[in-house]
C-alpha positions as CSV (number, residue, x, y, z in Angstrom):
1,M,114.3,45.7,81.4
2,N,114.8,49.8,81.2
3,R,113.4,51.5,84.2
4,P,110.9,54.2,83.5
5,G,113.1,57.0,83.2
6,A,116.5,55.2,83.6
7,A,119.2,56.5,81.0
8,L,119.5,54.0,78.1
9,A,122.0,51.0,79.1
10,T,124.9,51.5,77.0
11,T,124.6,48.1,76.1
12,E,121.1,49.0,74.3
13,Q,122.8,52.1,72.8
14,S,122.7,52.2,68.7
15,D,126.2,52.7,67.7
16,P,126.0,54.8,64.1
17,R,129.5,52.7,62.7
18,Y,127.3,49.8,62.4
19,R,123.2,51.2,60.8
20,R,124.3,50.0,57.5
21,I,125.8,46.9,58.0
22,D,123.5,45.2,56.6
23,R,124.4,46.7,52.6
24,L,128.2,45.4,53.3
25,P,129.7,42.4,52.6
26,T,130.5,39.4,54.4
27,D,133.9,40.2,54.6
28,E,133.8,43.8,56.1
29,I,130.9,43.0,58.6
30,A,133.7,40.0,59.6
31,R,136.0,42.2,59.9
32,L,133.9,45.0,61.7
33,M,132.6,42.3,64.6
34,N,136.2,41.3,64.9
35,A,137.0,44.6,65.4
36,A,134.5,45.1,68.2
37,D,135.4,42.2,69.8
38,S,138.7,43.0,70.3
39,T,138.1,45.8,72.4
40,V,136.5,43.3,75.5
41,P,139.4,42.0,76.6
42,A,140.7,45.8,77.7
43,A,137.2,46.0,79.3
44,V,138.0,43.2,81.3
45,A,141.5,43.8,82.5
46,R,140.2,47.3,83.5
47,A,137.9,45.3,85.8
48,V,140.2,42.6,87.1
49,P,140.6,44.4,90.6
50,R,137.2,43.8,91.4
51,I,137.1,40.6,89.5
52,S,140.1,39.7,91.5
53,A,138.6,40.8,95.2
54,A,135.2,38.5,94.2
55,I,137.3,35.7,94.0
56,D,139.1,35.6,96.5
57,G,135.9,35.7,98.7
58,I,134.5,33.2,96.4
59,A,137.7,30.9,97.2
60,A,137.8,31.1,100.7
61,R,133.9,30.2,101.5
62,M,134.5,27.0,98.4
63,Q,137.5,25.7,100.4
64,D,135.3,25.6,104.1
65,G,132.7,23.4,101.7
66,G,130.7,26.1,100.5
67,R,128.8,26.0,97.1
68,L,129.0,28.7,93.7
69,F,125.5,29.7,92.4
70,Y,125.5,31.6,89.3
71,V,122.4,33.2,88.4
72,G,121.4,34.6,85.4
73,A,118.4,35.2,82.6
74,G,118.6,34.8,78.8
75,T,122.3,35.2,77.7
76,S,123.5,35.7,81.2
77,G,121.6,32.4,82.1
78,R,122.3,30.3,79.2
79,L,126.4,31.4,79.8
80,A,126.0,30.8,84.2
81,V,124.7,27.2,83.2
82,L,127.3,26.6,80.6
83,D,130.5,27.8,83.2
84,A,128.8,25.5,85.9
85,S,128.4,22.0,83.7
86,E,131.5,22.5,83.1
87,C,133.1,22.8,86.4
88,P,132.4,18.7,86.6
89,P,134.8,17.4,83.7
90,T,137.7,19.8,83.8
91,F,138.2,20.0,87.9
92,G,136.1,16.8,89.2
93,T,133.8,18.5,91.1
94,D,130.6,17.5,92.5
95,P,127.7,18.9,90.0
96,E,126.2,20.5,93.2
97,V,129.3,22.5,94.5
98,V,129.3,25.2,91.1
99,R,125.1,25.4,89.9
100,G,123.9,27.4,87.2
101,I,120.4,29.0,87.5
102,I,118.6,30.4,84.4
103,A,115.3,32.4,84.9
104,G,112.7,30.4,83.1
105,G,114.8,26.7,84.0
106,V,115.6,24.2,81.8
107,E,113.3,25.3,79.1
108,A,114.7,28.6,79.5
109,L,118.2,27.3,77.8
110,T,116.9,26.4,73.9
111,R,114.2,29.1,73.5
112,S,112.5,32.2,75.0
113,V,110.6,31.7,78.4
114,E,108.1,34.7,78.5
115,G,108.3,37.2,81.3
116,A,111.1,35.1,82.6
117,E,113.7,37.9,83.8
118,D,110.7,39.6,84.7
119,D,110.0,37.7,87.5
120,A,111.7,39.2,90.5
121,E,109.8,36.6,93.0
122,A,110.9,33.5,90.9
123,G,114.9,34.7,91.3
124,A,114.3,35.4,95.2
125,A,112.8,31.8,95.7
126,A,115.3,29.8,93.2
127,I,118.0,31.1,96.2
128,R,115.5,29.8,99.2
129,E,115.1,26.6,97.1
130,Q,118.9,25.5,97.1
131,G,119.0,26.2,101.0
132,V,121.6,29.1,99.9
133,G,123.4,30.3,103.3
134,P,126.5,32.0,104.6
135,L,128.9,29.6,103.3
136,D,127.9,30.0,99.8
137,S,128.2,32.5,97.0
138,V,125.7,33.7,94.4
139,V,126.9,35.7,91.1
140,G,124.5,37.4,89.5
141,I,124.6,38.3,85.9
142,S,123.0,40.3,83.7
143,A,124.1,42.7,81.2
144,S,122.0,45.2,81.8
145,G,122.0,45.4,85.5
146,R,118.6,45.3,86.1
147,A,116.8,41.8,85.0
148,P,114.5,41.8,88.2
149,F,114.8,37.6,88.5
150,V,118.8,38.2,89.2
151,L,118.4,41.6,91.3
152,A,115.9,39.7,93.5
153,A,118.4,36.1,93.3
154,V,121.0,38.7,94.5
155,A,119.4,40.5,97.1
156,E,118.0,37.0,98.7
157,A,121.4,35.5,98.5
158,R,122.9,38.6,100.3
159,R,119.9,38.6,103.1
160,L,120.6,35.1,103.7
161,G,124.1,35.6,104.5
162,A,125.9,34.4,100.9
163,L,128.7,36.5,99.4
164,T,127.4,38.0,96.5
165,A,128.8,39.9,93.5
166,G,127.1,41.0,90.6
167,L,128.5,40.9,87.2
168,S,127.0,43.5,84.1
169,C,127.7,45.5,81.0
170,N,127.2,49.0,82.6
171,T,127.9,51.5,85.1
172,R,126.0,52.4,88.3
173,V,123.5,49.7,87.6
174,P,120.9,48.5,91.0
175,L,122.6,45.0,90.3
176,S,125.4,46.4,91.5
177,E,124.0,48.5,94.4
178,V,122.3,45.0,95.8
179,A,125.8,42.9,95.7
180,D,128.9,42.9,97.9
181,H,131.4,42.8,95.0
182,P,129.6,44.6,91.7
183,I,132.0,44.3,88.5
184,E,130.6,46.1,85.5
185,V,132.9,45.0,82.7
186,I,132.2,48.1,80.2
187,V,131.8,47.0,76.7
188,G,129.7,49.8,74.7
189,P,126.9,49.1,72.0
190,E,126.6,46.1,70.4
191,V,127.5,45.7,66.8
192,V,123.5,44.5,66.6
193,T,121.9,47.0,68.7
194,G,120.9,45.4,71.7
195,S,122.1,42.2,71.2
196,T,123.9,41.6,74.5
197,R,124.7,37.5,73.4
198,L,127.7,39.5,71.4
199,K,130.7,41.8,73.3
200,A,128.5,41.8,76.7
201,G,128.1,38.0,76.5
202,T,132.0,37.6,75.5
203,A,132.8,39.6,78.5
204,Q,130.6,37.5,80.4
205,K,132.5,34.5,79.6
206,L,135.4,35.3,80.1
207,V,135.1,36.6,83.5
208,L,133.2,33.3,84.1
209,N,136.9,31.8,83.2
210,M,138.2,33.5,85.6
211,I,136.1,33.2,88.8
212,S,135.5,29.2,88.2
213,T,138.8,28.5,87.1
214,I,141.1,30.7,89.7
215,S,138.6,29.6,92.5
216,M,139.4,25.6,91.9
217,I,143.2,27.0,91.7
218,K,142.8,28.0,95.0
219,C,140.9,25.5,96.0
220,G,144.1,22.7,94.8
221,R,142.4,21.4,92.1
222,T,145.1,21.8,89.5
223,F,148.9,21.5,90.2
224,G,150.8,24.0,88.8
225,N,148.5,24.7,85.3
226,Y,147.6,21.0,85.2
227,M,143.9,19.4,85.4
228,I,144.9,17.0,87.8
229,E,140.9,16.3,88.8
230,V,140.2,15.8,84.8
231,S,138.0,13.1,84.2
232,A,139.4,10.3,82.4
233,S,136.2,9.7,80.8
234,N,136.8,8.7,76.9
235,T,140.2,7.9,74.7
236,K,141.4,12.0,74.2
237,L,141.0,12.5,78.0
238,V,143.1,9.1,79.1
239,D,145.9,10.1,76.9
240,R,146.0,13.7,78.5
241,A,146.0,12.3,82.0
242,A,148.5,10.2,80.8
243,R,150.8,12.9,79.7
244,I,149.9,14.9,83.1
245,V,151.5,12.0,84.9
246,G,154.4,12.3,82.6
247,D,155.2,15.7,82.7
248,I,154.6,16.0,86.1
249,T,157.1,12.9,87.6
250,G,158.9,12.8,84.8
251,A,157.9,9.3,83.9
252,D,158.1,7.5,80.5
253,I,154.8,7.6,78.9
254,S,154.5,4.1,79.2
255,V,155.1,4.3,82.5
256,A,152.6,7.0,83.0
257,R,149.9,4.9,81.6
258,L,150.2,1.9,83.7
259,A,150.6,4.0,87.0
260,L,147.0,5.8,86.2
261,E,145.6,2.6,85.2
262,A,146.4,1.1,88.9
263,A,145.3,4.7,90.3
264,G,141.7,3.9,88.5
265,H,142.8,6.7,86.5
266,Q,142.9,9.3,89.2
267,V,146.4,11.8,87.6
268,K,146.8,12.8,91.6
269,T,147.1,9.2,92.9
270,A,148.8,7.7,89.8
271,V,151.5,11.0,90.4
272,V,152.0,10.1,94.4
273,M,152.4,6.3,93.4
274,L,155.1,7.4,91.1
275,E,156.7,10.2,92.9
276,R,156.6,8.5,96.3
277,H,156.9,4.8,95.2
278,L,153.4,3.8,97.0
279,D,150.7,1.4,95.5
280,A,147.3,3.1,94.4
281,D,145.6,2.1,98.6
282,E,148.3,4.0,100.2
283,A,149.0,6.8,97.4
284,R,145.1,7.8,98.4
285,L,145.7,7.4,101.9
286,L,148.6,9.9,101.8
287,L,146.6,12.4,100.1
288,A,143.6,12.0,102.0
289,A,145.9,13.2,105.2
290,F,146.4,16.0,103.2
291,G,143.2,17.2,102.5
292,D,143.3,15.7,99.0
293,R,146.1,17.9,98.0
294,L,148.7,17.1,96.0
295,D,150.9,20.2,96.4
296,S,151.1,19.1,100.1
297,A,151.5,15.7,99.6
298,L,154.2,15.5,97.7
299,E,155.7,18.3,99.9
300,A,155.4,16.5,103.3
301,R,158.7,14.7,104.4
302,P,158.3,10.6,103.7
303,Q,158.0,8.7,107.1
304,G,161.1,8.0,108.1
305,A,163.2,10.5,106.3
């Protein structure tokens, strides 16, 4: 949405290179899209200092028990919900720890909800309904940087003392003005004019990947590059968990599987069992003594050493 008299956002501008794409062969259209998409990582790279600053603030609050909220409308809202929903199976978090809020609610995940992104009061109300406070972090996501629902949500979160970040794909936008950490990833006009599910959506997903993943790394939910909190809920994930246990401990895969079964399919517990020669209950107690952080539990000197 553009304010009256405001300059047209670059994400809404038409790129003359693509004005005749409807007359091109499929292969050429695909190559043009691929070339356009290849510019996105460089745009994200230019924003890394601001992204990193936001992550440090978010991770610090999460380590103190805070929550992370993503707020968006349309494509941005769907990406918000997607990234949040991936955290429990990947990092073993409670579903309440990372939440996605989309303008228009659940219905907006699969269809457009008329006027939802323009409802500023609904954005502010969504933040109040979640009981957002000083320990929490709220990341507003809007390609244009102007969606009233997102602006109001971020402004309300900031008023309530939460850390706030604003992720947009345009410069000098209102979202950057209301957020503690403005993140502007400039990707330029889209192949299909105004279709910000394309380059802008890709850029947003890359940044959200960084925010959630690095925050979880900082909170001790990985060990090196291993997903030690993976929820082993199917055959593929049980196999992955066993390989992780084997890789970390150097144990044969059959030994790793037995330990994982004894540990109730908890990777961290299985690793401590093998590394410290403990049973499952003893391993859990040791982890608990070190805030459930595997690195600290393994680095601690064994009793009597």
